N, C-alpha and C positions, 0 to 999 in steps of 0.2 A: 207974355213971358211965362216960361215953364215954372209950375209950382214946385217948390222944394220944401221938404219937412225935415228940419234938423232938431231932434228932440233929445234932451238929457233926462234921464229917469233914474231914481225917483226924485220928485220935488219934496218940499217940506210937508205939504198936505198928504201926498201919497205915502211918504215914509211913516207919518203918524198912523195912518190906517193899517199899514203893514204891521207895525208894532202892536196895535190893538188886536189885529187878527191873530197874531202868534200867541197871544194870551188866552184866547177863548175858542179858537177853531182847531179841529183835529189836524195834526201835522202830516196826515197820511197822503194829502194831495201834492201833486207836483207843480211847483211854480218856478219856471225857468228864470224869470226876472221880476223885479219889484214894480210891476205895472199895476196901477189901480184904475179901473174902468169907471168913467163918469157917464158918458152917453155914446150912442152909436147911431149912424144913419147910413144906409146904403152899404158902401164898401169902406166906410171910414169909422174910426173910433177916436174919442177924445179922453184924455186922462184928467185927473183932478186939477191939474195946472192948465187945462185947456190946450195942451199940445195935441196936434192932429196926426193920426196914423192911418196909413193904408193897411187894411186888414187882409192878410193872406191866410188867415186861420178860420174865419167865419164862426168864431166861438166853437171851435172843434166841429166844423162841418154842419152846424145847426142853422146858421143864418143863410140858407141857400137862396132865398128870395131877397137878400139884403137885410141889413139891420133895420128894425123898426119899419118894415115895409108898410106903406100907407094903406094898401088894400087889406092886408092882414090886420093892421091896427084898427081899421074901421070896423071890420067884422067882429073883433074882440070887444070893442067899445059898445057896439050894438047889443051883443049878447050879454054884456054886463048888466044892461038895463032889464033884460028879460029873465035872468037867472044864471047862476054859476054852476050849481051842482044839483043834479036831479036823481041821484042814487040809481044810476042806470042798471047796476046788477039786480035791483029789486023792482024797478018800474020801467015801463016802456017809454021811449022818447024818440021823436022823429029825427032830431038833428044828428045823433050818431049814426043812425041808419042811412041818412042822406050822405054823410061823409063816406061810409063804406061803399055805398052804391057808386059814388063818384070815383073812389080809389080803384075799384074793380075794373074800371074802364082803362086804367093805365097798366094793368098787369096781365100776364098770360091767362087765358080763359079757364084753365083748370083750377085756378085759385078762385074759390067761390064764396068762402066765408072768412070772417075775421073775429079774432078775440082782441079786445081793446084794453090797453093798460097805460102805464105812465112813463115808461123809460125803455131804453134798449135792453137793460138787464132783465126787466120783467118780460119783455117780448121774447127774449131767448129762453127764459125760464118756462114760459108758457109752451114754447115749442118743445122743450125737453119733456115736459110733463105730457104733452099731447102725443109725442112719439112713443113714449113708454105705454101710455094708455092704449093707443091704437094697435101696437104690435104685441102687447102683453109680454114684452121683454125689457130687461133693465139696463143692459150695458150700452154705453154711448161711446162712440169713437170720434175724437176731435183732433184733426191734424193742426197742431200749433207749433210755432217756432220754439225750439229747445225742448220739445216733448219727444223723447227718444223713440217711443214705441210707434209713433205715427207722425213723422215730421212734415211740416208745411213746406212746399217747394220754395226754396231760397236759392235761386240759380246763381246769384252772385257769389254766394258762399256755399258751394255744393258740399254736402256732408258725405258724398260718396267719392271723395278724392279728386273731384274736378274732372272725372273722366268723360263727362258729357260734353265739355268744351263748347258750350253754347248750343248744343244740339237738343232742341226741345223734345224730340222723340225719345232720345236716350235718357234725358233727364226725367221725363215723365215715367218712363218704364221703371227706373230705379225707385222712384217714390211710390208708384202704384204697386210694385212688388212688396214693398214694406207694408203698405196699407192692406194688401191682400193677406199678408202673413198675420197681421193683427186681427183681421176679421175672422180668420180661421181659428186663431187662438181663443176667440170668444165662444167657440163650440156651440154655435147656433143661438146664443143668448143676446146677440147684438141687436139693438133696436134701430139705431140710426147713425149716420155720419153727420156731424155738425161742422160747418165749413164757412169761412169768410171768402167770398169770391176775390176780394183783394184784402189781404191781411192788414188791418188798419194800424193798431198800436205797435206791431213789430217793425213798422217802417214802410207801409204801402207796398207790400210784396205782391207782384203780379204773377200768378202761376201760368205755366204753358197751357194753351187751350187743350192740348192732348191729355194733360193730367185731369182737367175738369171733366172732359168727355169720358175718360177712362174710369174716373171715380163714379160717375153716373152709371156706367156699365157694371162696375163691381157691386154697386148698391142694388141694381136690378137683379143681378145673378144670385145674390145672397139674401134677397128679401128684406133689405134695409131701406129705411127712408133716408132721403137726402135733404138736409135742413140747411138753408142758406141764411147766414147772419148778414143781412144787408143794412144793418143799423147805420153804418158810416158810408157805405158805398151806394146805397139806394137813393131814390128820388132825383134821378138825372145827374148825380155827381160824376158819373163816367160818360155822360152823354146819352146813355140808355136809362130808362127809368129804373130797371134792375141791372146791376152789374153782371149778373149771370147771363143776360142777353148777349153780352160781348163774346161769350163762349159757345153760344148756341145750345145751351143746356137749361132745362127746367128743374127746379127744386120742388120737393113735395110739400115742404113747409118753409115759409119765408118770414123773417123777422125784420121789421122796420122801426125806426125811431128818428132821433136827431132832427133832420130837416122836415119830416112829415108834419110836425106841429107848428112850423113857422116861428119857433121860439118858445112856444108853450109846451111843457112836458107832455109827451105823447108816445105811446108804444103800440105797435100793431103786429099781430101774428096772423098770417094768412095760410090757408090750406084749402083742400078740396072738401066738398060736402061729405064725401065718403070717409075721409080721415077725420075731419072735425065733426064727428057725430057723437061726441061724448054727452052723457046725460046731464040733466039739470043738477047743479050742485057739485059737478066734477071740478070746476075751477072758476074762481071769481075774484074780484077785488073791489075795494071801496070806490076809488076814483076813476077807474077805467071808463072811457066813454063820457068823461065830464064835458059839459057844454062849451066851456071856453076852448078846450082843445079841439073839439069837433068843429066849432065855428072857424077857428084858426086854420085847421087842417083843410077845410073846404076852400077857404080863400087862398091858401097856399097852393093847392092843386090847380085851382083856376088860374092863378097868376103864372104858374109854371107853364101851363099850356098856352095861355094867351101870348106870353112873351117868349115862347120857344126857348126856354132855358136849357133844354137838352142839347139843342143845336148850338147854342152859345158855348156851353161847356165843352163840347167837342171841338169847336173852332178855336176858342181861346186856349184850350188845353194843348192843341197841336203847336200853337205859337210858343207857349211856355216850354214845352218839352224840346222843341227844336233849339231854342236858345240854351237850355240847360245842357243839352248834348254838346253844343259848341263850347260851353264853359268847361265841360268835362275834359275836352281835348286840350284846353288851355291850362288847366290847373291840376297838379299832381294830387291834391287833397280830395278831389271829387272822384270817388271810386266807381260809383254807379248812379245812373239816372233811370227812373222807372215810373210807370203810371199810365192811367187812361183818363182822358177828359181832364176835369179839374180836380183830379186826385193824383198829384205828382209828388215825387220825392227825389232827393239827391242824398247819397250816402257819403259822409265825410270820413276819410281814412287818413292815416299817417302818411301812407304812400301807396301807389297802385300795385307795387310788387308784393308787399306783405299783406295788404288789405287790413292792416291792424285797425281796430276801432279807435276813433278819436273823439270821445265825448267832450273833452275839455275844449278842443278846437271847435267843435260844433256849437258849444255854449258861447264861445267868443264871437262866432259869426252871428248867432241869434241876438246877442247883446249889441253888437255893432249895428245890426240892421235896425233894431228898435231905436237906437240913438239917432239913426237917420230917418226914422219915421215909418218903418215897416214892421208889422207884427207877423212873425213866423212861429211855427210850433215844432217842437222836437217829436221824434217818433223812433222807436227802437233804441238800440244802443248808441248809435251816432248818426242817425238820419235826420233830415229836415223835411217836414211835410209841407206841401203847398195845397191848401184846400180853401180858396177864397169863396166869397159868395158867387153864385152862378150868374149873377148880373154883371160880373166884372167885364169892363170894356177893354179893347185892345190897348188904348192909351194907358189905362191903369195897370194892365199887365206889363207893359213895357217899362213903366215907371218902377214897378216893384222889382222887375228883373235887373234894372240898372242898380238898384240898391243892393240886391243880392250879389251882383258882380263886384261892386265896390267893397262890400263887406268881406267877401272871400279874398279879394286882392289885398286888403289891409291885413287880414289875419295871416295870409300866406307869407307875407313879408317878414313877420315877426319870428 
């Protein structure tokens, strides 16, 4: 008999924790619904009332090898007995070195050295500092959504009056012209372009390949470094180890985090030996290269390779996207479907004609889904992201898609 999860949230125990949280925790974080996490295994999560949920969020793309992966947990337990912190910025240790040696086998050969830190934020900050140090220039260009001077390609909501009409070449040309204008305005003082291969928090925006190739060309022509923020898109999330591989383009500096630590906080900044040649004392931190993260990172990479998670992400991602595109044709409130691998999104709108953002409708769909036992995460102004563990099976994917469809159908009728 097919397993069904019908969950109401929050229960009394969960509500009590939510109220305690509101008293002592900063309100700056975004909580879409009052879900209180108790435990997690594989692709499933349980709340304080022991309701079981299928997880299409992977703790914001962190649990790529599945929650509490046994191989990763075993490596962490073993390392706990030998030591947790070895002050890697001040003393040599073999474990972080072994981790980096293993990681370099997964990435393009021009990436030869790594700076180790504790989060995506730190890995990008290290890239920023390295770019300025190497180029001896200070200005940084970052195409982000809603940044007028250098917009990120958002083809569904074209800022150029929609004249591209789905033509990737025309779309890319407009965005690249804007980017070139910004580069010239820097008057030779630009150090680097910082770029997410797939823009995560704005709603999993996938740029045209022509844009990424053109951006690399502009960087080369103007002596800029190209820095890829792969914090959310890296580690086989798109099927390739680095999302940039989908565009056939290499970055000069790459930032990784989230999935790379298997659930342990970990950040990595990669570059060539030529670029990462800064002197002793130029940049360091206290916990970078800590032993738990290194042990967890090694086990994570080994598990990903052994179980071919990149291939699974690509295969299951195609199944999910195919069904989402079918739902888009069936429902007026689904304006756009986009993504690569297990980094998928659907944008909820009031209707296809106006494309008006529909954040309240998006929230209702998320809440209805969690009532039915599926965890989804919001992204952007009214998009829903789908970023499950890369271990997701076809049966689990189809189960989650059924809940998404049911939730959209219920909300659409209201």
